[in-house]
C-alpha positions in Angstrom: 60.8 104.0 -19.3 61.4 106.6 -16.7 64.8 108.0 -15.8 64.9 106.3 -12.4 64.2 102.9 -13.9 66.5 102.5 -16.8 68.1 99.1 -16.4 71.6 98.4 -17.6 72.2 95.0 -16.2 72.3 91.9 -18.3 70.6 88.7 -17.3 72.9 86.0 -18.7 73.9 83.4 -16.2 71.3 84.4 -13.6 69.9 80.9 -13.5 73.3 79.8 -12.2 73.3 82.6 -9.6 69.9 81.5 -8.3 71.0 77.8 -8.1 74.1 78.8 -6.1 72.1 81.0 -3.8 69.5 78.2 -3.1 72.3 76.2 -1.5 72.9 78.9 1.1 69.7 80.8 1.7 69.7 84.0 3.8 67.5 84.0 6.9 67.5 87.5 8.5 66.1 87.8 12.0 64.4 91.0 11.1 61.0 91.2 9.5 61.8 94.0 7.1 64.6 96.1 5.7 65.4 98.4 2.8 67.6 98.2 -0.2 68.9 100.9 -2.6 70.9 100.4 -5.7 73.4 103.4 -6.3 72.5 106.3 -8.6 73.4 106.2 -12.3 77.1 106.7 -13.4 78.5 107.6 -16.8 79.6 104.0 -17.4 76.1 102.7 -16.4 74.7 104.8 -19.2 77.4 103.5 -21.6 77.1 99.9 -20.4 80.6 99.4 -19.4 82.0 97.4 -16.5 83.0 99.8 -13.7 85.9 100.3 -11.3 85.2 101.1 -7.6 86.0 104.8 -8.1 83.4 105.5 -10.7 81.5 108.7 -9.7 77.8 109.4 -9.9 76.7 111.3 -13.1 74.7 114.5 -12.8 71.6 112.3 -13.3 72.9 109.9 -10.6 73.2 112.8 -8.2 69.6 113.8 -8.9 68.4 110.2 -8.5 70.2 110.0 -5.1 68.5 113.1 -3.9 65.1 111.7 -5.0 65.8 108.5 -3.2 66.7 110.5 -0.1 63.3 112.2 -0.2 61.5 108.9 -0.6 63.3 107.3 2.3 63.3 110.3 4.7 60.0 109.3 6.3 60.9 105.7 6.8 61.9 104.5 10.3 65.5 103.4 9.3 68.0 103.1 12.1 71.1 101.9 10.3 72.6 102.6 6.9 75.2 100.3 5.5 76.8 100.7 2.1 79.4 99.4 -0.4 82.6 101.5 -0.2 82.6 101.9 -4.0 82.3 105.6 -4.7 79.0 105.4 -6.5 77.3 103.5 -3.6 79.0 105.5 -0.9 78.0 108.8 -2.4 74.4 107.7 -2.8 74.4 106.4 0.8 75.6 109.8 2.1 72.9 111.6 0.3 70.3 109.4 1.9 72.0 109.4 5.3 72.0 113.2 5.4 68.2 113.1 5.0 67.9 110.5 7.7 70.5 112.2 10.0 72.5 108.8 10.0 76.1 108.2 9.0 76.5 105.2 6.6 78.9 102.5 7.5 80.9 101.6 4.4 81.8 97.9 3.8 84.1 96.6 1.1 82.4 93.2 1.3 79.3 94.9 -0.2 81.0 95.9 -3.4 79.7 94.8 -6.8 81.2 91.6 -8.3 84.8 92.1 -9.3 84.9 91.5 -13.0 88.7 91.7 -13.2 90.1 92.1 -16.6 86.6 92.9 -18.0 86.5 96.3 -16.2 86.5 99.0 -18.8 85.0 96.8 -21.5 81.4 96.6 -22.6 78.8 94.9 -20.3 76.0 95.0 -22.9 76.0 91.2 -23.1 77.1 90.4 -19.5 77.3 86.7 -18.7 77.2 86.3 -14.9 78.4 82.7 -15.3 81.8 83.9 -16.7 85.1 83.5 -14.9 86.9 86.8 -15.5 90.7 86.9 -15.3 91.7 88.6 -12.1 88.1 88.7 -10.9 85.6 86.7 -8.8 83.7 83.6 -9.9 80.0 83.7 -9.4 80.3 81.3 -6.5 82.8 83.5 -4.9 80.7 86.6 -5.4 77.5 85.0 -4.0 79.4 83.7 -0.9 81.0 87.2 -0.2 77.7 89.0 -0.7 75.7 86.6 1.5 78.2 87.0 4.3 78.2 90.8 4.0 74.3 91.0 3.9 74.0 88.6 6.8 76.3 90.8 8.9 74.5 94.0 7.8 71.0 92.7 8.6 72.1 91.9 12.2 72.6 95.6 12.9 69.9 97.7 14.7 66.8 97.5 12.5 65.3 98.7 10.3 68.5 98.6 8.1 69.1 100.3 4.7 71.6 98.6 2.5 73.0 100.7 -0.4 74.9 98.7 -3.0 74.8 97.5 -6.5 72.6 95.7 -9.1 74.6 92.5 -8.7 74.0 92.8 -4.9 70.3 93.0 -5.5 70.3 90.0 -7.7 72.1 88.0 -5.1 70.0 89.3 -2.2 66.7 88.4 -4.0 68.0 84.9 -4.9 69.2 84.3 -1.3 65.7 85.2 0.0 63.9 83.3 -2.7 62.3 86.6 -4.2 61.8 86.9 -7.9 63.0 90.3 -9.1 61.0 92.1 -11.7 63.4 94.0 -14.0 61.4 97.2 -13.2 62.9 97.0 -9.6 66.5 97.2 -10.8 66.6 100.9 -11.7 69.2 103.1 -10.3 68.3 104.6 -6.9 64.9 102.9 -6.7 64.3 102.4 -3.0 62.9 98.9 -2.2 61.3 97.5 1.0 61.9 93.9 1.6 59.3 92.3 4.0 58.8 88.8 5.5 55.3 87.5 5.8 55.5 84.2 7.6 58.4 82.2 5.9 58.1 84.2 2.6 59.9 87.3 1.6 58.6 89.9 -0.8 59.7 93.3 -2.2 57.9 96.5 -2.8 59.2 99.8 -4.4 58.8 103.0 -2.5 56.9 105.5 -4.7 55.7 109.1 -4.4 51.9 109.3 -4.6 52.3 111.1 -8.0 54.5 108.3 -9.4 51.8 105.8 -9.9 53.3 102.8 -11.8 55.9 105.0 -13.6 58.8 103.4 -11.6 57.9 100.0 -13.2 57.7 101.1 -16.7 
């Protein structure tokens, strides 16, 4: 597995997330947009639930720079990001390459896991109801509203957020997500063909299939 695609997100409870999303599908007016999960953090690597102020690791900074290079040639007009430090810093790295200033939105934050923050996420159960945190229904509703607003901005839009955001986004669009697409700072292009949405990773010519390993 390559450094840019290590996956530290559990899958427990995702069937429930999909069922919730199916009741409130997202229907963007645009025909394509981009999504970028933040670069790696120390707690990503340790598989620990993170607070909003968790910074990028040295590897995460490198990943953000690589993502900026991949996105620099794309016709992106708007960058919107979670205001969590790891997403905000990733977005600013990309925004510098695009000559755009990211707009940070608290509504695009990762799910709030409340009392679980600081504990192991190795066996994460998305169906849990953490003390002081969000239920899965609350998280999907918040994320849907934030994405709906973001994708109404001048297109094409780049959304920089979190692994949980990506799960919710894919479910809201009816797109199956291959775990190979969930790596830190892997730029993705979502595109609508007729009524159906699909997702494609952006790769350097020399990358081949490495980003899906």
